[in-house]
N, CA, C and O atoms as a MOPAC input file, in Angstrom:
PM7 MOZYME 1SCF
protein

 N      2.63200 1    -7.26500 1   -28.16100 1
 C      1.87200 1    -6.86000 1   -26.98200 1
 C      2.53100 1    -7.44600 1   -25.73800 1
 O      2.99400 1    -8.58700 1   -25.74100 1
 N      2.56400 1    -6.65500 1   -24.69000 1
 C      3.19400 1    -7.08700 1   -23.45000 1
 C      2.13000 1    -7.60200 1   -22.48900 1
 O      1.08400 1    -6.97700 1   -22.31000 1
 N      2.40200 1    -8.72100 1   -21.88600 1
 C      1.52500 1    -9.26600 1   -20.84500 1
 C      2.32900 1    -9.49500 1   -19.58400 1
 O      3.48800 1    -9.90500 1   -19.63700 1
 N      1.70100 1    -9.22700 1   -18.44500 1
 C      2.30700 1    -9.50100 1   -17.15000 1
 C      1.53900 1   -10.63400 1   -16.49800 1
 O      0.32300 1   -10.54300 1   -16.32400 1
 N      2.22700 1   -11.68800 1   -16.13900 1
 C      1.60000 1   -12.83000 1   -15.49500 1
 C      2.09400 1   -12.90900 1   -14.06300 1
 O      3.28000 1   -13.11400 1   -13.80600 1
 N      1.15400 1   -12.74100 1   -13.13200 1
 C      1.47600 1   -12.75100 1   -11.71700 1
 C      1.10800 1   -14.09500 1   -11.10500 1
 O      0.19100 1   -14.77600 1   -11.56500 1
 N      1.83200 1   -14.45700 1   -10.07100 1
 C      1.50100 1   -15.66600 1    -9.32900 1
 C      2.04600 1   -15.55800 1    -7.91100 1
 O      2.90900 1   -14.72800 1    -7.62500 1
 N      1.52900 1   -16.41100 1    -7.02600 1
 C      2.08800 1   -16.51700 1    -5.69200 1
 C      1.24700 1   -15.97000 1    -4.57100 1
 O      1.60100 1   -16.15600 1    -3.40700 1
 N      0.14800 1   -15.30200 1    -4.86300 1
 C     -0.69000 1   -14.80200 1    -3.78600 1
 C     -1.40900 1   -15.93800 1    -3.08600 1
 O     -1.35000 1   -17.08800 1    -3.52000 1
 N     -2.08600 1   -15.60700 1    -2.00300 1
 C     -2.83900 1   -16.62500 1    -1.29100 1
 C     -3.08100 1   -16.25000 1     0.14700 1
 O     -2.93100 1   -15.09600 1     0.55000 1
 N     -3.46400 1   -17.26400 1     0.91900 1
 C     -3.78600 1   -17.09000 1     2.33900 1
 C     -2.66800 1   -17.68000 1     3.17600 1
 O     -2.21500 1   -18.79900 1     2.93500 1
 N     -2.23400 1   -16.92000 1     4.15500 1
 C     -1.16600 1   -17.38900 1     5.02900 1
 C     -1.41900 1   -16.84600 1     6.43000 1
 O     -2.04900 1   -15.80200 1     6.59700 1
 N     -0.92700 1   -17.56000 1     7.42800 1
 C     -1.05200 1   -17.08200 1     8.79700 1
 C      0.00500 1   -16.02300 1     9.09300 1
 O      1.06100 1   -15.98000 1     8.46100 1
 N     -0.29900 1   -15.18400 1    10.05500 1
 C      0.67000 1   -14.17500 1    10.47600 1
 C      1.99500 1   -14.83100 1    10.84400 1
 O      2.03600 1   -15.86400 1    11.51300 1
 N      3.07400 1   -14.20300 1    10.39000 1
 C      4.39800 1   -14.75600 1    10.60500 1
 C      4.87900 1   -15.64000 1     9.47600 1
 O      6.05100 1   -16.01500 1     9.42700 1
 N      3.98200 1   -15.97100 1     8.57600 1
 C      4.33200 1   -16.84200 1     7.46300 1
 C      4.95700 1   -16.08400 1     6.30000 1
 O      5.25900 1   -14.89500 1     6.39700 1
 N      5.14000 1   -16.80000 1     5.20600 1
 C      5.81000 1   -16.25100 1     4.03100 1
 C      5.05000 1   -16.56400 1     2.75800 1
 O      4.35400 1   -17.57300 1     2.65600 1
 N      5.19700 1   -15.69200 1     1.81200 1
 C      4.70500 1   -15.89800 1     0.45900 1
 C      5.73200 1   -15.33500 1    -0.50400 1
 O      6.51200 1   -14.44800 1    -0.15800 1
 N      5.72100 1   -15.86200 1    -1.71400 1
 C      6.60200 1   -15.33400 1    -2.75700 1
 C      5.75500 1   -15.00500 1    -3.96900 1
 O      5.11700 1   -15.87900 1    -4.55500 1
 N      5.75700 1   -13.73400 1    -4.33700 1
 C      5.06000 1   -13.29000 1    -5.53300 1
 C      6.03800 1   -13.24800 1    -6.69600 1
 O      7.20800 1   -12.90500 1    -6.53100 1
 N      5.54900 1   -13.59900 1    -7.85600 1
 C      6.36500 1   -13.47200 1    -9.04800 1
 C      5.55600 1   -12.81200 1   -10.14500 1
 O      4.33000 1   -12.91200 1   -10.18000 1
 N      6.25400 1   -12.14200 1   -11.03100 1
 C      5.61600 1   -11.45300 1   -12.15600 1
 C      6.53600 1   -11.57600 1   -13.35200 1
 O      7.68000 1   -11.12100 1   -13.32800 1
 N      6.02100 1   -12.19600 1   -14.39400 1
 C      6.80600 1   -12.37800 1   -15.60500 1
 C      6.19900 1   -11.55500 1   -16.72700 1
 O      5.00400 1   -11.65100 1   -17.00400 1
 N      7.02100 1   -10.75400 1   -17.36300 1
 C      6.58500 1    -9.95200 1   -18.50000 1
 C      6.93000 1   -10.70000 1   -19.78000 1
 O      8.06900 1   -11.11800 1   -19.98500 1
 N      5.92700 1   -10.86000 1   -20.63500 1
 C      6.15100 1   -11.58000 1   -21.88600 1
 C      5.83000 1   -10.68400 1   -23.07100 1
 O      5.08300 1    -9.71300 1   -22.94700 1
 N      6.39500 1   -11.01600 1   -24.20500 1
 C      6.22700 1   -10.23600 1   -25.42200 1
 C      7.59300 1    -9.92400 1   -26.00500 1
 O      8.62000 1   -10.35300 1   -25.47700 1
 N      7.59600 1    -9.19000 1   -27.07500 1
 C      8.86400 1    -8.85900 1   -27.74100 1
 C      9.45600 1    -7.61400 1   -27.07800 1
 O      9.36600 1    -6.49600 1   -27.58600 1
 N     10.06400 1    -7.86700 1   -25.91800 1
 C     10.54900 1    -6.80200 1   -25.05800 1
 C     12.04300 1    -6.60700 1   -25.24300 1
 O     12.81800 1    -7.56200 1   -25.20000 1
 N     12.43500 1    -5.36700 1   -25.44900 1
 C     13.85400 1    -5.06000 1   -25.55400 1
 C     14.45800 1    -4.77700 1   -24.17800 1
 O     15.55900 1    -5.22800 1   -23.86100 1
 N     13.71600 1    -4.02200 1   -23.37300 1
 C     14.22700 1    -3.69100 1   -22.03900 1
 C     13.07800 1    -3.20000 1   -21.16600 1
 O     12.03600 1    -2.76900 1   -21.66100 1
 N     13.29400 1    -3.27500 1   -19.86500 1
 C     12.34600 1    -2.76100 1   -18.88600 1
 C     13.13100 1    -1.92600 1   -17.87700 1
 O     14.04800 1    -2.43300 1   -17.23100 1
 N     12.78200 1    -0.67200 1   -17.74300 1
 C     13.55200 1     0.21100 1   -16.88000 1
 C     13.41100 1    -0.17500 1   -15.41300 1
 O     14.40200 1    -0.19900 1   -14.68400 1
 N     12.21300 1    -0.47300 1   -14.98100 1
 C     11.99300 1    -0.81000 1   -13.57800 1
 C     10.81400 1    -1.76900 1   -13.46600 1
 O      9.88700 1    -1.73400 1   -14.27600 1
 N     10.86600 1    -2.61800 1   -12.45900 1
 C      9.78900 1    -3.55500 1   -12.16900 1
 C      9.54500 1    -3.53600 1   -10.67500 1
 O     10.45100 1    -3.29200 1    -9.87800 1
 N      8.30600 1    -3.79700 1   -10.31800 1
 C      8.05500 1    -3.80300 1    -8.88800 1
 C      6.62900 1    -4.17400 1    -8.55700 1
 O      5.87700 1    -4.66600 1    -9.39900 1
 N      6.27200 1    -3.92400 1    -7.29900 1
 C      4.95800 1    -4.27900 1    -6.79400 1
 C      4.34700 1    -3.09800 1    -6.04800 1
 O      5.02400 1    -2.36200 1    -5.33000 1
 N      3.05900 1    -2.94900 1    -6.24400 1
 C      2.24900 1    -1.99800 1    -5.51600 1
 C      1.12800 1    -2.77400 1    -4.83000 1
 O      0.83300 1    -3.91600 1    -5.18300 1
 N      0.51800 1    -2.13200 1    -3.85000 1
 C     -0.64700 1    -2.70700 1    -3.20400 1
 C     -1.75400 1    -1.66100 1    -3.22000 1
 O     -1.49700 1    -0.45900 1    -3.27200 1
 N     -2.97800 1    -2.14400 1    -3.17500 1
 C     -4.10200 1    -1.22000 1    -3.21800 1
 C     -5.06900 1    -1.52300 1    -2.10400 1
 O     -5.85300 1    -2.46700 1    -2.20600 1
 N     -5.03300 1    -0.74800 1    -1.04500 1
 C     -6.04600 1    -0.88500 1    -0.00300 1
 C     -7.42300 1    -0.56600 1    -0.57600 1
 O     -7.55500 1     0.25000 1    -1.48800 1
 N     -8.43000 1    -1.21100 1    -0.03600 1
 C     -9.76700 1    -1.02600 1    -0.58100 1
 C    -10.18300 1     0.43000 1    -0.49200 1
 O    -10.11200 1     1.05200 1     0.56800 1
 N    -10.61900 1     0.95800 1    -1.62400 1
 C    -11.09500 1     2.32900 1    -1.66300 1
 C    -10.00500 1     3.37100 1    -1.71400 1
 O    -10.28800 1     4.56700 1    -1.63700 1
 N     -8.75600 1     2.93800 1    -1.84300 1
 C     -7.65500 1     3.88200 1    -1.85600 1
 C     -6.79200 1     3.66500 1    -3.08600 1
 O     -6.96800 1     2.69300 1    -3.82000 1
 N     -5.84900 1     4.58900 1    -3.30300 1
 C     -4.95600 1     4.47600 1    -4.44700 1
 C     -3.86200 1     3.44000 1    -4.18900 1
 O     -3.56500 1     3.08400 1    -3.04900 1
 N     -3.29800 1     2.98800 1    -5.25300 1
 C     -2.19000 1     2.04600 1    -5.14500 1
 C     -0.97500 1     2.74300 1    -4.54000 1
 O     -0.68900 1     3.90600 1    -4.82300 1
 N     -0.27600 1     1.99300 1    -3.70100 1
 C      0.92300 1     2.52700 1    -3.07000 1
 C      2.08200 1     1.57100 1    -3.30500 1
 O      1.89400 1     0.36600 1    -3.47100 1
 N      3.26900 1     2.12900 1    -3.31500 1
 C      4.45700 1     1.35000 1    -3.58300 1
 C      4.74300 1     0.35500 1    -2.47000 1
 O      4.64100 1     0.67400 1    -1.28500 1
 N      5.10300 1    -0.85700 1    -2.87500 1
 C      5.64200 1    -1.84300 1    -1.94800 1
 C      7.16500 1    -1.90100 1    -2.13200 1
 O      7.93100 1    -1.72700 1    -1.18500 1
 N      7.57500 1    -2.15100 1    -3.37500 1
 C      9.00300 1    -2.20000 1    -3.68400 1
 C      9.17000 1    -2.12300 1    -5.18500 1
 O      8.31400 1    -2.57600 1    -5.94500 1
 N     10.28600 1    -1.54200 1    -5.60500 1
 C     10.58700 1    -1.45800 1    -7.02300 1
 C     12.08600 1    -1.60400 1    -7.23000 1
 O     12.88300 1    -1.23900 1    -6.36600 1
 N     12.46100 1    -2.14300 1    -8.38600 1
 C     13.86600 1    -2.37500 1    -8.69100 1
 C     14.15200 1    -1.92200 1   -10.11400 1
 O     13.40500 1    -2.24300 1   -11.03800 1
 N     15.23300 1    -1.17800 1   -10.28400 1
 C     15.61800 1    -0.75400 1   -11.62100 1
 C     16.40200 1    -1.86400 1   -12.31600 1
 O     16.78900 1    -2.86000 1   -11.70400 1
 N     16.61700 1    -1.66200 1   -13.58900 1
 C     17.36100 1    -2.66000 1   -14.37400 1
 C     18.78000 1    -2.84900 1   -13.82400 1
 O     19.36600 1    -3.92800 1   -13.91500 1
 N     19.30500 1    -1.76800 1   -13.25200 1
 C     20.65700 1    -1.84100 1   -12.71200 1
 C     20.70700 1    -2.35900 1   -11.28000 1
 O     21.78200 1    -2.52400 1   -10.70300 1
 N     19.52700 1    -2.61300 1   -10.71500 1
 C     19.50800 1    -3.24300 1    -9.39900 1
 C     19.25200 1    -2.33900 1    -8.22100 1
 O     19.32700 1    -2.78700 1    -7.07700 1
 N     18.94800 1    -1.07200 1    -8.46800 1
 C     18.61200 1    -0.19200 1    -7.35500 1
 C     17.20700 1    -0.54100 1    -6.86500 1
 O     16.27400 1    -0.65000 1    -7.66100 1
 N     17.06600 1    -0.71200 1    -5.56900 1
 C     15.79600 1    -1.14100 1    -4.98500 1
 C     15.29200 1    -0.08800 1    -4.00100 1
 O     16.05900 1     0.45700 1    -3.20700 1
 N     14.01700 1     0.18100 1    -4.06500 1
 C     13.34000 1     1.02900 1    -3.09300 1
 C     12.22300 1     0.21800 1    -2.44500 1
 O     11.46200 1    -0.46900 1    -3.12700 1
 N     12.13700 1     0.30900 1    -1.12900 1
 C     11.08400 1    -0.37500 1    -0.37700 1
 C     10.23100 1     0.63800 1     0.37100 1
 O     10.71400 1     1.68700 1     0.79600 1
 N      8.96000 1     0.30600 1     0.52500 1
 C      8.12600 1     1.04700 1     1.45900 1
 C      8.66400 1     0.80100 1     2.86900 1
 O      9.15400 1    -0.28600 1     3.17500 1
 N      8.56800 1     1.81500 1     3.71600 1
 C      9.09300 1     1.67300 1     5.08200 1
 C      8.45300 1     0.49400 1     5.81100 1
 O      9.09700 1    -0.16900 1     6.62400 1
 N      7.18800 1     0.24100 1     5.51300 1
 C      6.44800 1    -0.78900 1     6.24200 1
 C      6.94300 1    -2.20300 1     5.95200 1
 O      6.63500 1    -3.12800 1     6.70400 1
 N      7.70100 1    -2.38200 1     4.87900 1
 C      8.13600 1    -3.73800 1     4.51500 1
 C      9.64600 1    -3.92800 1     4.63100 1
 O     10.14500 1    -5.03800 1     4.44500 1
 N     10.36700 1    -2.87000 1     4.93300 1
 C     11.82000 1    -2.98300 1     5.04300 1
 C     12.20000 1    -4.00800 1     6.10800 1
 O     11.66900 1    -3.99600 1     7.21900 1
 N     13.11800 1    -4.88500 1     5.75500 1
 C     13.56000 1    -5.92300 1     6.66700 1
 C     12.70600 1    -7.17800 1     6.63000 1
 O     13.08900 1    -8.19800 1     7.20300 1
 N     11.56900 1    -7.12400 1     5.97400 1
 C     10.67700 1    -8.29000 1     5.88900 1
 C     10.50800 1    -8.79100 1     4.46400 1
 O     10.40400 1    -9.99600 1     4.23300 1
 N     10.48100 1    -7.87800 1     3.51800 1
 C     10.28000 1    -8.23600 1     2.11500 1
 C     11.59600 1    -8.05200 1     1.36300 1
 O     12.38900 1    -7.16000 1     1.66500 1
 N     11.80200 1    -8.91600 1     0.38100 1
 C     12.98600 1    -8.82000 1    -0.46300 1
 C     12.56700 1    -8.89100 1    -1.92700 1
 O     11.88200 1    -9.82400 1    -2.34800 1
 N     12.98500 1    -7.90000 1    -2.68400 1
 C     12.65600 1    -7.83500 1    -4.10500 1
 C     13.87800 1    -8.24800 1    -4.90500 1
 O     15.00200 1    -7.86300 1    -4.58200 1
 N     13.65400 1    -9.02900 1    -5.94600 1
 C     14.75100 1    -9.40000 1    -6.83200 1
 C     14.23600 1    -9.45600 1    -8.26600 1
 O     13.03100 1    -9.48000 1    -8.51500 1
 N     15.17000 1    -9.47700 1    -9.18700 1
 C     14.78400 1    -9.36400 1   -10.59300 1
 C     15.69600 1   -10.24400 1   -11.44800 1
 O     16.90300 1   -10.32600 1   -11.22400 1
 N     15.09200 1   -10.88400 1   -12.41500 1
 C     15.80900 1   -11.68100 1   -13.41300 1
 C     15.66600 1   -10.95500 1   -14.73900 1
 O     14.65400 1   -11.09700 1   -15.42500 1
 N     16.66800 1   -10.18600 1   -15.09700 1
 C     16.57800 1    -9.38400 1   -16.32000 1
 C     16.47300 1   -10.25400 1   -17.56800 1
 O     15.76900 1    -9.90200 1   -18.51400 1
 N     17.16000 1   -11.37200 1   -17.57200 1
 C     17.15600 1   -12.22800 1   -18.76100 1
 C     15.76100 1   -12.75200 1   -19.07100 1
 O     15.41700 1   -12.97400 1   -20.23200 1
 N     14.95600 1   -12.94900 1   -18.02300 1
 C     13.61000 1   -13.49600 1   -18.20900 1
 C     12.50900 1   -12.48100 1   -17.90300 1
 O     11.33200 1   -12.83500 1   -17.83400 1
 N     12.89600 1   -11.22800 1   -17.72100 1
 C     11.92200 1   -10.15100 1   -17.47000 1
 C     10.95500 1   -10.52600 1   -16.34800 1
 O      9.73900 1   -10.37600 1   -16.47000 1
 N     11.52300 1   -11.01000 1   -15.27000 1
 C     10.71200 1   -11.47500 1   -14.14400 1
 C     11.17900 1   -10.79000 1   -12.85700 1
 O     12.37000 1   -10.57100 1   -12.63400 1
 N     10.19800 1   -10.46300 1   -12.03100 1
 C     10.49700 1    -9.86700 1   -10.73600 1
 C      9.85200 1   -10.71700 1    -9.64600 1
 O      8.75000 1   -11.23900 1    -9.81800 1
 N     10.55100 1   -10.84700 1    -8.52900 1
 C     10.09100 1   -11.67000 1    -7.41900 1
 C     10.00800 1   -10.82600 1    -6.15100 1
 O     10.86100 1    -9.97400 1    -5.90000 1
 N      8.97800 1   -11.07300 1    -5.36600 1
 C      8.85700 1   -10.41600 1    -4.07000 1
 C      8.73100 1   -11.49900 1    -3.00500 1
 O      7.69400 1   -12.15100 1    -2.88500 1
 N      9.78800 1   -11.67900 1    -2.24400 1
 C      9.75600 1   -12.61700 1    -1.12900 1
 C      9.23100 1   -11.87900 1     0.08800 1
 O      9.82300 1   -10.89600 1     0.53500 1
 N      8.12200 1   -12.35800 1     0.61800 1
 C      7.42800 1   -11.69600 1     1.71700 1
 C      7.52500 1   -12.58300 1     2.94900 1
 O      6.89800 1   -13.64100 1     3.01200 1
 N      8.30300 1   -12.15600 1     3.91500 1
 C      8.47500 1   -12.89500 1     5.15900 1
 C      7.85900 1   -12.14000 1     6.32400 1
 O      7.56000 1   -10.95100 1     6.22200 1
 N      7.67400 1   -12.84000 1     7.42100 1
 C      7.11700 1   -12.23200 1     8.63500 1
 C      5.85900 1   -11.43700 1     8.32700 1
 O      5.70300 1   -10.29700 1     8.76400 1
 N      4.97700 1   -12.05000 1     7.57500 1
 C      3.76400 1   -11.35800 1     7.13400 1
 C      2.86700 1   -11.00800 1     8.31000 1
 O      2.78600 1   -11.73800 1     9.29900 1
 N      2.20200 1    -9.88100 1     8.17500 1
 C      1.30800 1    -9.35700 1     9.19900 1
 C     -0.09100 1    -9.20500 1     8.61800 1
 O     -0.24200 1    -9.06600 1     7.40400 1
 N     -1.10900 1    -9.22900 1     9.46200 1
 C     -2.46900 1    -9.02000 1     8.93200 1
 C     -2.59700 1    -7.71500 1     8.14300 1
 O     -3.36800 1    -7.64800 1     7.18600 1
 N     -1.86800 1    -6.70600 1     8.52400 1
 C     -1.95600 1    -5.42900 1     7.80700 1
 C     -1.31000 1    -5.46000 1     6.42900 1
 O     -1.42500 1    -4.49600 1     5.67300 1
 N     -0.63900 1    -6.54500 1     6.09500 1
 C     -0.11600 1    -6.71700 1     4.73100 1
 C     -1.20400 1    -7.19200 1     3.77000 1
 O     -0.99300 1    -7.23500 1     2.55800 1
 N     -2.33900 1    -7.53800 1     4.30000 1
 C     -3.44400 1    -8.02800 1     3.46700 1
 C     -3.88300 1    -6.95800 1     2.47900 1
 O     -4.20100 1    -5.83300 1     2.86400 1
 N     -3.89700 1    -7.32000 1     1.20800 1
 C     -4.29600 1    -6.40800 1     0.14000 1
 C     -4.21400 1    -7.15300 1    -1.19000 1
 O     -3.78900 1    -8.30600 1    -1.25500 1
 N     -4.63400 1    -6.46100 1    -2.24700 1
 C     -4.35000 1    -6.93100 1    -3.59200 1
 C     -3.03700 1    -6.29600 1    -4.02600 1
 O     -2.85400 1    -5.08400 1    -3.91400 1
 N     -2.12800 1    -7.12700 1    -4.52100 1
 C     -0.80700 1    -6.67200 1    -4.94200 1
 C     -0.74000 1    -6.68600 1    -6.47800 1
 O     -1.15600 1    -7.64200 1    -7.13200 1
 N     -0.21000 1    -5.60400 1    -7.01700 1
 C     -0.15000 1    -5.43800 1    -8.46800 1
 C      1.29700 1    -5.31600 1    -8.92000 1
 O      2.08700 1    -4.56000 1    -8.35400 1
 N      1.61600 1    -6.07100 1    -9.94200 1
 C      2.92500 1    -5.94400 1   -10.57500 1
 C      2.92700 1    -4.70800 1   -11.47700 1
 O      1.94000 1    -4.40900 1   -12.15000 1
 N      4.04000 1    -4.01000 1   -11.47400 1
 C      4.17300 1    -2.80600 1   -12.27700 1
 C      5.47500 1    -2.84900 1   -13.05300 1
 O      6.51800 1    -3.21100 1   -12.50800 1
 N      5.41800 1    -2.48100 1   -14.31600 1
 C      6.63000 1    -2.36600 1   -15.11500 1
 C      6.66100 1    -0.96800 1   -15.72400 1
 O      5.65400 1    -0.46300 1   -16.22100 1
 N      7.83500 1    -0.36300 1   -15.67100 1
 C      7.99400 1     1.02000 1   -16.12100 1
 C      8.93100 1     1.07900 1   -17.31200 1
 O      9.99300 1     0.45700 1   -17.32500 1
 N      8.51700 1     1.83600 1   -18.30400 1
 C      9.29300 1     2.06700 1   -19.53900 1
 C      9.71900 1     0.74200 1   -20.14900 1
 O     10.90000 1     0.40600 1   -20.22900 1
 N      8.68800 1    -0.00100 1   -20.58000 1
 C      8.91700 1    -1.25000 1   -21.28400 1
 C      9.08800 1    -0.92900 1   -22.76000 1
 O      8.17200 1    -0.41800 1   -23.40400 1
 N     10.26100 1    -1.23000 1   -23.28600 1
 C     10.57200 1    -0.91400 1   -24.67500 1
 C     10.29900 1    -2.11200 1   -25.57200 1
 O     10.83100 1    -3.20200 1   -25.35900 1
 N      9.45900 1    -1.89000 1   -26.57900 1
 C      9.15400 1    -2.91500 1   -27.57800 1
 C      9.28700 1    -2.28600 1   -28.96100 1
 O      9.68700 1    -1.12900 1   -29.09000 1
 N      8.95000 1    -3.05600 1   -29.99100 1
 C      9.02800 1    -2.54400 1   -31.36100 1
 C      8.09100 1    -1.36500 1   -31.57500 1
 O      8.35400 1    -0.49200 1   -32.40300 1
 N      6.99100 1    -1.34500 1   -30.82100 1
 C      5.97500 1    -0.30900 1   -31.04300 1
 C      6.17400 1     0.92200 1   -30.17300 1
 O      5.45200 1     1.90900 1   -30.31600 1
 N      7.14100 1     0.86800 1   -29.27800 1
 C      7.39400 1     2.04500 1   -28.46200 1
 C      7.67800 1     1.70300 1   -27.01600 1
 O      8.06800 1     0.58000 1   -26.69400 1
 N      7.47800 1     2.68300 1   -26.14400 1
 C      7.77900 1     2.53000 1   -24.71600 1
 C      6.52500 1     2.82500 1   -23.91200 1
 O      5.90900 1     3.87600 1   -24.08700 1
 N      6.14300 1     1.91400 1   -23.03800 1
 C      4.93500 1     2.08300 1   -22.22900 1
 C      5.12700 1     1.48700 1   -20.85300 1
 O      6.07200 1     0.73800 1   -20.60600 1
 N      4.21800 1     1.82900 1   -19.96400 1
 C      4.15000 1     1.22300 1   -18.63500 1
 C      2.99700 1     0.21300 1   -18.62700 1
 O      2.01800 1     0.36600 1   -19.35800 1
 N      3.13100 1    -0.83000 1   -17.78200 1
 C      2.09900 1    -1.85600 1   -17.72600 1
 C      1.83500 1    -2.25900 1   -16.27400 1
 O      2.69300 1    -2.14800 1   -15.39800 1
 N      0.60200 1    -2.73300 1   -16.06700 1
 C      0.18800 1    -3.26000 1   -14.76800 1
 C     -0.29000 1    -4.69300 1   -14.93300 1
 O     -0.87100 1    -5.05700 1   -15.95600 1
 N     -0.03300 1    -5.50600 1   -13.90200 1
 C     -0.60600 1    -6.83700 1   -13.86800 1
 C     -2.05500 1    -6.78900 1   -13.42200 1
 O     -2.58800 1    -5.72400 1   -13.11200 1
 N     -2.69000 1    -7.96200 1   -13.39400 1
 C     -4.11500 1    -8.02600 1   -13.06700 1
 C     -4.36300 1    -8.02000 1   -11.56600 1
 O     -5.49800 1    -7.84000 1   -11.12400 1
 N     -3.31800 1    -8.21400 1   -10.78700 1
 C     -3.45000 1    -8.20000 1    -9.32900 1
 C     -3.53500 1    -9.59900 1    -8.76200 1
 O     -4.15500 1   -10.48800 1    -9.34700 1
 N     -2.90800 1    -9.78100 1    -7.62300 1
 C     -2.99800 1   -11.05600 1    -6.91200 1
 C     -3.25600 1   -10.75000 1    -5.44000 1
 O     -2.62900 1    -9.86700 1    -4.85500 1
 N     -4.17900 1   -11.48600 1    -4.86100 1
 C     -4.60200 1   -11.17200 1    -3.50200 1
 C     -3.72600 1   -11.87300 1    -2.47700 1
 O     -3.44400 1   -13.06700 1    -2.58000 1
 N     -3.31200 1   -11.11400 1    -1.50300 1
 C     -2.56000 1   -11.63600 1    -0.36400 1
 C     -3.41000 1   -11.42200 1     0.88200 1
 O     -3.80800 1   -10.30000 1     1.19400 1
 N     -3.68200 1   -12.51600 1     1.59000 1
 C     -4.47400 1   -12.44600 1     2.80500 1
 C     -3.67500 1   -13.05400 1     3.95000 1
 O     -3.24200 1   -14.20400 1     3.87500 1
 N     -3.48600 1   -12.28100 1     5.00300 1
 C     -2.73100 1   -12.74300 1     6.16100 1
 C     -3.68400 1   -12.80900 1     7.34400 1
 O     -4.23400 1   -11.79200 1     7.76700 1
 N     -3.87100 1   -13.99100 1     7.86500 1
 C     -4.79000 1   -14.16800 1     8.99200 1
 C     -4.03600 1   -14.02600 1    10.32400 1
 O     -2.85200 1   -14.34400 1    10.42800 1
 N     -4.74600 1   -13.55200 1    11.30800 1
 C     -4.11400 1   -13.34600 1    12.63500 1
 C     -4.22800 1   -14.57900 1    13.50600 1
 O     -3.75400 1   -14.57700 1    14.64300 1

């Protein structure tokens, strides 16, 4: 069974920084892509950033130049460095893994969510 363990959320003042991390555990052979989504209250989850196993990264326009996504393939971990945070970045952030290959097959997984609050 695959589990995603997220950490790094919290409260920060505008202009500050946070680093989110998400580690996937279990008998994992490979993960095609890892990344982060955010979910505004009452709305669907939207992409923040995602990275493929080969290192291709896509960012939401709103975070380009402020957030940096990186991945440790050996440890199945993805990191989101969030700089120059703004109050509008406030949301619950969810780790996402796509096409996780294990002995039982290939599936996608979501983390439990970590809250990021940016005060003005």
